[in-house]
ZATIRO-148501 format. One record per residue (C-alpha): residue in one letter; x, y, z. Coordinates in steps of 0.5 Angstrom, whole numbers, plus 2048, in hexadecimal, padded with zeros to 3 digits. Example, Ala and Ser with C-alpha at 12.3 -4.5 7.8 and 13.67 -1.06 7.14 Angstrom:
2
a8197F7810 s81B7FE80E 
This chain:
428
m8938948C5 f89B8978C9 n8A18948C8 r8A48948CE k8AB8918CB i8AA8978C6 e8A989B8CD n8AF8998D0 n8B48998CA v8B18A18CA f8B28A38D0 w8B98A08D1 r8BB8A58CA l8B88AA8CE l8BC8A98D4 t8C28A88D0 g8C18AE8CB t8BE8B28D2 a8C58B18D6 a8C98B18CF n8C68B98CF s8C78BA8D5 v8CE8B98D5 g8CF8BD8CF k8CB8C38D2 l8CF8C38D9 w8D58C38D4 q8D28C98D0 l8D08CD8D6 a8D68CD8D9 i8DA8D08D3 q8D48D58D3 l8D58D78D9 a8DD8D78D9 t8DD8DB8D2 i8DA8E28D5 p8DE8E38DA i8E58E08D6 l8E48E48D0 t8E18EB8D5 y8E88EA8D8 f8EB8EA8D3 w8E98EE8CD g8E48F28D1 v8DC8F28D0 e8DD8F68C9 g8E18EF8C7 l8DD8EA8CA g8D78EF8C6 v8DB8EF8C0 w8DD8E68C0 l8D58E68C1 m8D38E98BB i8D98E58B7 s8D68E08BA t8CF8E18B7 i8D18E28B0 p8D38DB8AE n8CE8D88B1 y8C98DB8AB l8CD8D58A8 a8C98D08AC y8C28D38A9 s8C58D28A1 e8C38CB8A1 l8BC8CD8A0 g8BA8C98A6 v8BA8C38A1 g8BF8BF8A7 a8B98C08AC a8B58BC8A7 g8BA8B78A5 v8BA8B48AC v8B48B38AC e8B38B08A6 m8B88AC8A8 t8B68AA8AF r8AE8A88AB l8B38A48A5 e8B68A08AB t8B089F8B0 l8AD89C8A9 e8B48988A7 k8B589B8A1 k8BD89D8A3 a8BF89D89B e8BA8A389B a8BC8A68A1 r8C48A689E i8C08A9898 v8BE8AF89C f8C48B08A0 n8C98B089B t8C38B5897 t8C38BA89D w8CC8BA89E i8CD8BC897 f8C78C1896 l8C98C489D t8D28C389C g8CF8C8896 m8CB8CD898 t8D08CE89E a8D78CE89A l8D38D3896 v8D08D789B g8D78D789F v8DA8DA898 l8D58DF898 i8D78E189F a8DE8E189E c8DD8E6899 g8DA8EA89C t8DE8EA8A2 a8E38EC89D v8E08F289B w8DE8F58A1 f8E68F48A3 l8E88F889D l8E38FE89F a8E38FE8A6 q8E79038AB d8E99018B2 d8E79058B7 d8EC9098BC g8EB9058C3 a8E88FE8C0 v8E98F88C3 f8EB8F58BC t8ED8F78B5 a8E88F68AF s8ED8F28AD e8ED8ED8B3 i8E68ED8B2 a8E58EB8AB i8EA8E68AB a8E78E38B3 v8E08E38AE f8E38DF8A9 l8E78DA8AD t8DF8D98B1 v8DC8D88AA l8E18D18A8 a8E08CF8B0 t8D88D08B0 l8D88CC8A8 l8DC8C68AC s8D78C68B2 i8D28C58AD q8D48BF8AA m8D58BC8B0 n8CC8BE8B2 i8CC8BA8AB r8CF8B48AE r8CC8B48B4 l8C58B38B0 v8C78AD8AF f8C88AA8B7 q8C18AE8B7 a8BE8AA8B2 t8C08A38B5 h8BF8A38BC k8C68A58BE f8C48AC8C0 a8C78AC8C6 i8CF8AA8C3 g8CD8AF8BE v8CC8B68C2 l8D18B38C8 t8D68B48C4 q8D58BA8C0 d8D38BD8C6 f8DA8BC8C9 l8DE8BE8C3 f8DA8C48C3 m8DB8C68CA l8E48C48C8 t8E38C88C3 l8E08CF8C6 a8E68CC8CD a8EC8CD8C8 m8E98D48C6 l8E98D68CD v8EF8D38CF a8F38D78C9 v8EF8DE8CB s8F28DC8D3 l8F98DB8D1 g8F88E28CC a8F58E08C6 g8F28E68C2 l8EB8E68BD v8EE8E38B8 a8F48DE8BB a8ED8DB8BF a8E98DA8B9 s8EF8D78B7 v8EF8D28BC q8E78D18BB l8E98CE8B3 l8EE8CA8B5 t8EA8C68BB r8E48C58B7 i8E88C38B1 v8EB8BD8B6 a8E48BC8B9 l8E18BB8B2 l8E58B68B1 l8E48B38B7 y8DC8B38B6 i8DD8B08AF r8E18AA8B2 l8DC8A98B6 q8D68A98B2 r8DA8A48AD r8DB89F8B3 y8D389F8B5 e8CF89F8AF p8D589E8A9 e8CF89C8A4 y8CE8A58A4 t8D38A78A0 v8D48AD89B s8D38AC894 f8D18B088F k8CD8AB88B a8C88AB890 f8C58B288E d8BF8B188D k8BA8B788A s8B48B488B t8B78B3893 l8B88BB893 r8B28BD890 r8AF8B9895 l8B28BC89B l8B38C3898 k8AA8C489B p8AB8C28A2 s8B28C58A2 m8AF8CD8A1 g8AB8CC8A8 a8B28CA8AB f8B58CF8A8 a8B18D48A9 l8B18D28B1 t8B98D28B1 l8B98D98AD a8B48DB8B3 n8B98D98B9 s8BD8DC8B5 f8BA8E48B5 g8B88E28BC l8BF8E18BE q8C58E38BA g8C18E88B7 v8BF8EC8BD v8C78EC8C0 l8C88EE8B9 t8C38F58B9 i8C48F78C0 g8CC8F68BE w8CB8FB8B8 t8C78FE8BC l8CA9008C3 g8D08FD8C2 p8D48F78C4 a8D48F88CB a8CC8F78CB a8CC8F18C7 a8D08EE8CC v8CC8F08D2 f8C68EE8CD a8C98E78CB s8CC8E68D2 t8C48E78D5 r8C18E38D1 m8C78DC8D1 l8C48DC8D8 t8BE8DD8D8 r8BE8D88D2 i8C28D38D6 p8BC8CF8D9 m8BA8CD8D3 q8BF8C98D1 f8BD8C38D6 s8B68C58D5 g8B88C28CF l8BB8BC8D1 v8B68B78D0 t8B28BC8CA r8B98BB8C6 a8B98B48C7 s8B28B28C5 l8B28B58BE p8B48AF8BB e8AF8AB8BF l8A98AF8BD t8AB8AE8B6 r8AB8A78B7 a8A58A68BB q8A18AB8B7 v8A38A78B0 d8A18A08B4 e89A8A58B6 n89C8A38BE t8978A88C2 v8988A68C7 l89F8A78C7 t89F8AD8C4 h89A8B08C9 r8A08AD8CF l8A58B08CC m8A38B78CC r8A08B78D3 l8A78B58D5 n8A98BB8D1 v8A48C08D3 g8A58BE8DA l8AD8BE8DA t8AD8C58D7 l8A88C98DB s8AB8C58E1 v8B28C98DF m8B18CF8DD a8AB8D28E2 p8B08D18E8 a8B58D48E5 l8B28D98E1 v8B18DC8E9 i8B98DC8EA l8BA8DF8E5 i8B68E58E6 l8B88E58EE f8C08E48ED g8C18E58E5 p8C58EC8E6 q8CA8E98EC l8CC8E38E7 l8CD8E78E0 s8D18ED8E5 l8D58E78E9 i8D78E48E2 s8D88E98DF h8DE8EC8E4 n8D88F28E5 e8D98F48DD m8D18F38DC d8CB8F58E0 q8C48F48DF t8BD8F58E1 h8B98F08E5 l8B38F18DF a8B88F08D9 f8B98E98DC a8B18E88DE l8AF8E98D6 l8B58E68D3 g8B38E08D9 l8AD8E08D7 a8AE8E08CF a8B38D98D0 t8AD8D58D5 f8A88D78CE c8AE8D48C9 a8AF8CF8CD i8A78CD8CD w8A78CE8C6 t8AC8CA8C4 t8A98C58C8 l8A38C58C5 g8A68C68BE t8AA8C08C0 r8A48BB8BD l8A38BF8B7 i8AB8BF8B5 a8AC8B78B6 v8A68B88B0 n8A98BD8AC r8A38C18AE q8A78C78AF s8A58CC8AA e89E8CD8AF f8A28D18B3 a8A88D38B1 y8A68D88AC l8A38DD8B3 a8A98DB8B6 l8AC8DE8B1 v8A88E48B0 l8A98E58B7 y8B08E48B8 l8B28E88B2 a8AD8EF8B6 c8B18EE8BC a8B88EE8B8 l8B58F58B4 i8B38F88BB p8BA8FA8BE i8BB8FD8B8 l8B59028B9 s8B59038C0 k8BD9058C1 e8BD9078C8 t8BA9028CC i8BA8FB8CB i8B38F98D0 a8B08F98C9 t8B48F38C5 l8B38EE8CD i8AB8F18CD a8AA8EF8C6 l8AF8E88C7 a8AA8E68CC l8A38E78C8 a8A78E38C3 d8A78DD8C6 g8A28DE8CA v89E8DE8C3 i8A28D88C0 a8A08D38C6 v89A8D58C5 k8998D38BE t89E8CD8C0 w8998CB8C5 k8928CC8C0 a8958C78BB k8928C18BB 
């Protein structure tokens, strides 16, 4: 029989988690909308494109974790639900040690690759930034990304221990401050290297504050190399491959497409594409507010075999997703080009067709993300992750094959998200 007290507790946590998500998304939205006009005003469209391309490269650091973080938080939540706290702390330490080692290794490789590129690169006449400026900015952004990953690992503790709202709200706030500081620096005349330096310094402060917060609320989750357990890592690696495939797929679909468009059509084209897609994906940030907060609750519900609660959570998630994405798609198709022109000081032009295709892709993406949550909550993301990986990789390669226009890429993205949505819908 469904326990009313359990239901009330769950939906209270959903309410606070959704509220925290909402505030965080509003902050992020404000920063995202401010980035385009500020960077285009001080650096030009090409300068914005260079920054966006640099920002995609270190993001691959996050993918070096091989999905262990996503698998680890589900396992921690499961163990906390079963009141096996000692085992949950072993999972945390095993996850932290593995992720820290892997991301540090990949960071060193990226730094070495940047140094080699700097030695071989030649400055282009009329370029906004020199090769040395770009190389240094990449290196500094890699360091900042390493710090972000450390913050993400700490957030796993909040998610597994019924403190999702605190962890997300604080992390989003600190992330917003980092980007805001960078934009202020650019507004005061900072160049590429100075902006990347400000981003790194503020990220250091943010991480120290977040560690202190985690120690205050969950002091038992301390880092200990002695708590590393090989058998736990082996147990996490199997489901982590599905999580890694999904993360890598999103990388190809988001950062990969921006990079290939930038390489084939130039930084300005990459800036226009990325800005257009950013606008079409803004509704996703709000359609998934409850979905994101419901992830730990879906884990607990399925661990307890509470099918009634699981179904109620999924109906709520799907209903909210459709109620946000459907009207947003219509609005973007009608007014998207005018909005892009407005926020870019009339420097960027885009067609209604491009907004329609990217808006449709965003809608399908929001649907499959919502439907896939129930699978991710029990480490079954491999059922659709590998399909997403293949489809998004193909989308990232299309700009190389179709160098004259990006329409083929836009159509491919819409089709890819549609196919993944069907796959997650059919999953039992």
